[in-house]
N, C-alpha and C positions, 0 to 999 in steps of 0.2 A: 577710592572715592575722591580723588583729586581732580579728575577731568572736569573742566567746566561744562555747563550746559547753557546753550543759547536759546532764548525764548523769542518767538516772533508772532506778531499780530499782523495778519495779512488783510488789510482793509480794501475797500472798493477803490480808493484813490491812492493809498500809500501803505507801505509796510514799515513797521517799527521793530527793531531788534534790540534785545537787552540781554546781558549776561547774568547768571544767577547771583553774582556778587553785587548786582545793582548797577553795573557799568552800562551806560547807554552807548551803543555803537553808532557810528556816523557813516554817511555815504561818502563818495569820493569828493563831493563839494563841501563837506563839513556839516551838512544838515543831518538832523536825526530822523528824517523820513525818507524812504526810497519809493519813488513813484512806481506803482504797479502797472507799468506801461512797457510795450515793446513795439519797435518799428524797424523797418528795413530801408536802408538808403538805396540810391539808384544803382549802386554796384552790388546790391543784395547784402551789404554789410549790416549785421544785426546791431540794433541800438536798444540797450536795456536801461530801465530806470531813468535817471536824470539825463542820460545820453540821448533819450528820445524827445527831449523838450523841443528841439528845433524842427522836428518832423512835422509835416502837414497833418492836420487833424484827421483827414481821411485815410492817412497811411498808418495810423496808430491802432494798436490793440490795447484798450484800456481795461482796467479791472481784471487783469489776466488771472488773478487768483480765483475769481468767480468762473472764468472760462474753464478752469481746471477742476474745481471741487464741486461744481453743481452739475447734475444730470442735464444733458443737452436739451431734452424735451421741456424741462422747466425753464431753462434759459431762453429758448426761442419764444416762449409764451410770455416773457416779461415785457413791460412797456418799452424798456430801453433797447431791446433787440432790434426794433425797427430803425434805430439810429446807427446800427453797425454798417460800416462802409466796406466791409470785406465779405467774401463768400464763405459759406460754412455748410457743414453736413454732419449727420449723425454717424456715430461709430457703433459697431456691434457691442462694445463693452458699456454702452450707455453714455459715454462722453461725446465730445465733439471734435471735429477737425476744422481748423480755421486757416484760411488762405489770405494772409494779409498782403496788401499791396507791396510789391517788390520782393516778397519772400520767395524762396526756391520752390515752394509748393505747399499743399495743405499740411498743417502741423497739429498734432494732438494738443489740446489745452494743457494737459499734464506736462508736456515737453516745454511749453512756453513758461509755465510756472517754474519748472526745474531749472531752466536757463536763468531766470531771475534769482532764484535761490542760490545758484552757483555764483552769480555776481556778488550777491550779498555776502556769501562766504568769503570771497576774496577781499572785501572791504572790512570784514568784521573779525576774522580769525587771524591771529598773528602769523606772520610768515615763518617764524621759527617754531611754530606749534608742531607736535608730533604728526607723522604722516597719516595716522589713522583718521578716519572720517570723524569730524567733530560732532558732538551730540546736539540735536535740535529738538526743541519742544514747540509745537505749533498750536496756537489757540484756534480751535476749530471754529470756523465762521458759522453763523446761524444757518440752520438747515430747515427744510420744510417739514421733515418727519424723520423717524428712525432709519428708514431706508436711505434717505438722503444723507444722514450722518454717516452711515456705513460706507456709502459711495465716496463721501468726502475723505474719510480716513484712508480708504484704499488709494485714492488719487494722491493724497499727501505722502503716503508711503513711497509711491513711485517718484513723485516730484523731488522728494528729499534725496533719494538715491541718484537721480539724474544730476542734481545740483551738488553732489559730493558730500552729503550729510548722512548721519545715522539718526533715524528718528527715535527719540526717547519717549515722548508722550504726546498725546493730542487731547488735552483737556478742553472742555467747552469754554467759550469766551466768558460765560458767567462764572465758571469755576476759577478761571484765572483772575478775573476782576475781584472775586471774593477773597482770594489768597492775597492779592495786593492790598485790598482794603484793610485786612486784618493787621498788616504791618504799619498802617498809617492812622487808624482810627484811635482817638483818645479813649483811655479807660474811663468809663462812667459808672459801671456796676458790674455784677457778675455775668450779666447777659443782656444784649441789646439786639433788637431786630431792625434791619435796615433794608430799604428798597433801593435797588440800583436800576437806573434807566439810562441806557446807552443807545443813542441814535447816531449812526455814522453816515457815510456817503451812500451805502447801499442797504444796510440792514438795521434792525432794531432788536435789542435784547432787554427784557425786563426780568429782574430776579429779586427774590426775597431771600435775604441772608441773615442768619443768626450768628452773632459773634459771642463766643463763650470764653470767659476769662480762663487763661491758662498761663501760669507763671506770671511774668510781667507783661504779657501780651494777650493776644486773642487767638482762638482757634475757630476758623470759619465753618459754618454748616450751611450748605445750600438747601434751602427749604423748597424752593420752586423756581423754575426758570421757563420762560416762554419767549420765543423768538419769531420774527417775521423776516425772511430773507429778501423780501421785496418791499421794504418800508424804510427807505433812507432818503437822504437829501436829493439824490439823483432821481428818485421816483417822483418827488415833488416837482423837480425841474421838468420831467417828462410830461406831467399833467399840465404844467404852465405852458409848455411848448404847444400842446394841442389848443389851449385856450387862446394864446396870443397869435398862433398861426392862423386861426379862424378869423381873428380881428384883421390881420394883415391881408388875408384873402378878400375879406369883405370890402376893404378900403382900396386895395391896389389891384384886385382881380387876379392875382397870382398866388397860388398856394406855395408854401415853403416845404420842400420835400425833405423828410428826415434822411440823414446820412449824406446829404449833399453839402457842398461848402457853405451855402447859405443856411442850411439846416444846422450845421455846427455853430455858425455865428449866432443864430437865434437861440440855440441851446445855451451858449455862453451868456447871452443877454438875460435869459431866464434865471440863471444862477446869480448874476449880478443883482437883479431885482429882488430875488429871494433874500439875499444877504443884506441888502439895504433895508428891507422891511423888518429886519431884526432890531433896528434902531429908529426907523422912521415910520409914521403911519401911512405914508404914501411915497412911492419911489418912482423914479423915471430914469431911463437910459436911452442911448441911441445905438442901434445896430447898423454898422456900416455896410454898404453895398448889399443890402438884403434883397431888394427887388430891382432887377435890371439897372444896376449901378446907383440906385437910390438909397441914401441913408434914411432909415426909418426910426422915428422916435417912438418909444414904448413907455407906458406907465402902468402901474398896478398898485392897488390899495390892499391893506391887510384884510378888509372885509371881502374883497374880490378874491384874494388868494384862499381865504377860509372857505368860500363857497366852491371854488374850483377844485380844491383839494379835500373836500369833505369826505370822500371815500377813504382816504388815507388816515385822516384824523379819526374816523370811525373805527378803523382797524387798530389804531393805537389805543383808543379807549377800551376796546374789547380785550386787548392784551393786558392792559393795566388792571382791568376789573378781574380777570382770571387770576392773576398773581395775588392781588389784594384779598381775594377770597380763599387763599390757601388755608387749609385746616391747621390749627395750632399756631398761626401767626399772631404774635402779640402786638400791642400798640407800637407803632413805628417810632423809633428814636430819631430817625432822619431819613431824608431821601437824597441819594447821591446821583447827580445828573452829570453825564459825560457824553462826549461826541458833539460834533458841530450842530446836529439837528436839534438838540435840546436848547440851543440858544434862540430858536424861533419862538416869539411870544405866543403864537397859536399853539405850539406844542406844549409850552409851559402851562397854558390855560387848560388844555386837556388833562395834563397831569394833576393840576390843582382840583379840577372838577371830579376826577376819579378819587382823589384822596378825600375830598369832602363827602363823597357818597359812600365811603367805606367806614366800617367801625374801627379799623386799625389806623386809618390815616387822618380822620377828622380832627384829631387833637393837634396835629402839626401843619394843618393846611395853610396857616398864615406864616409859617416859618420859611426862611430862605432855603432854597435847595443847596445841598452841600456840593463841594467841588474838590473832594479829596482824591478823586480819580482823575488822572490826566491822560494824555495820548500814549504815555509809556506804560501805564499800569497793567494793561492786559498782557503785554509782552513780558513784563517783569513777573507777573503771576504765573505765566506759562513756564518761564525759566525756573522758578522756584519749584513748581510741581514736577517739571521734568527732571530736576536735580534729585528730588525726593524719590522719584520712580527709578532713576538710574542707580542711586545708592541702595535702594531696597533690592534691586536685582543683583547687584554686586554682593550684598550681604547674603542673600539666599544662595548664590553660587558658591560662596566661600564656606558657608556653614549649613550642614544638613538641617532642613526645616522639620520642626515637630508637627504633629497633626494639627494642633491649634494654629500654628503659624501658617501652615498651608491653607487652612480654612480662611484665615484672615486675608491672605493674598488673593484667594478666590473671590472673597466678598468685596474686594476693593472696587471702587467705581471704574468700570472699563474705560469710560471717557477720559479719566485722568491718567490712566496707565497705558492705554493702547499706544504702542510704538513698535518695539521689537516684537516680531512674530505676527504683526499685522499683514494680512494678505493684500497684495497690490491689485491694481486695476488692469494693467497691461499684461499681455502675454510675455512669457519669459524672454523669448527671442527679440521681440520688439523693444522691451525694456533694456536688454543688453546692448542693442544697437544704439538706442538713444543715449545711454550712459557713455558709450564709446565716442559717439558723435559729439556730445557736449564736451567731453574731455579734450577732444581734438580742437574744437572751436576755442575753448578756454586757453589752450596752449598757444 
């Protein structure tokens, strides 16, 4: 039971990794986030994570975790797919092949993620660690449905192997966040119900969690979780792109093509405006060389953004209403908001409106949202759950299980324990080839 377990939260913009003892692991530049990007230089040299920063935007593959763990047909139907500057195609296994600029050829999304996980392993695991593959617990990114979750677990199984890891568990992001919250939340009574709202770069998760007193701390119970895999900051930027692109076309006569150099510059401008609107009622920026060498000034108000992004705010409200209507949910003790998206005033307004309209949230609608969960919390929770799963497997292997213990193991949430024994996505021969190829490139 001494082998450490590493927990990782693979976000749309960056990945965070943490050990089960709470140690936050850093990238090669000393930062605590590793960009989920890959690019290829002119000589076909692969650039992973922070090494890809200098690459041209059109040569990058961003959010490679999503390229791996989401079914291809769902990905290509997303608003951001039109901004891809690389060719892509469906695979027989449901995933996708992606041919990035400068790459040696089409590569499965699982292989791209495996390469990133391999780099993270080299920056996180001590060089004097045992030769055996280190244990990894991955917080499962939000999925559209149960079939999507099964696909994601199979993809993570293969990506971990390609990256030189041994998968210990794949808890949901909500399970991992609840586990971390239980370690931080102050004791108030024998039981408290808490709402977690996490909106990141690409996804949103809303969860109702009950914290039950146990010893000097809490034991978390996940009462309900709902996720939207296409409701994140990048999805707001995609809608703003359409809105501002229409404005540019009306004034200058030239439409900005998604995936072009000008398109990436406009997309960056949309992100800047969105972030400025978190603190200002109206924001402005200038996008350089947007139309035939012309620098184009852009402006946006909060009301304009609210109208443009109304469909996304509506989906957020529907997700909140579903969780707040959970049977048995008691009056909320607090709302814990995390992720960059929850900093948007419009998102906070939707949260407050949903609380005010619910019987369990009306009493705290005027209370400030909590901030006990940070960028590391999901990774830490995943590490803790992965460690518990690994220890339980080791105990069962060392001691013959009784009938009751066997039943308890069978009844354990599959999402928290799925790791060893999970079936992969790739055919055996292809997986073996990719593992060998990655080992050769890493050497």
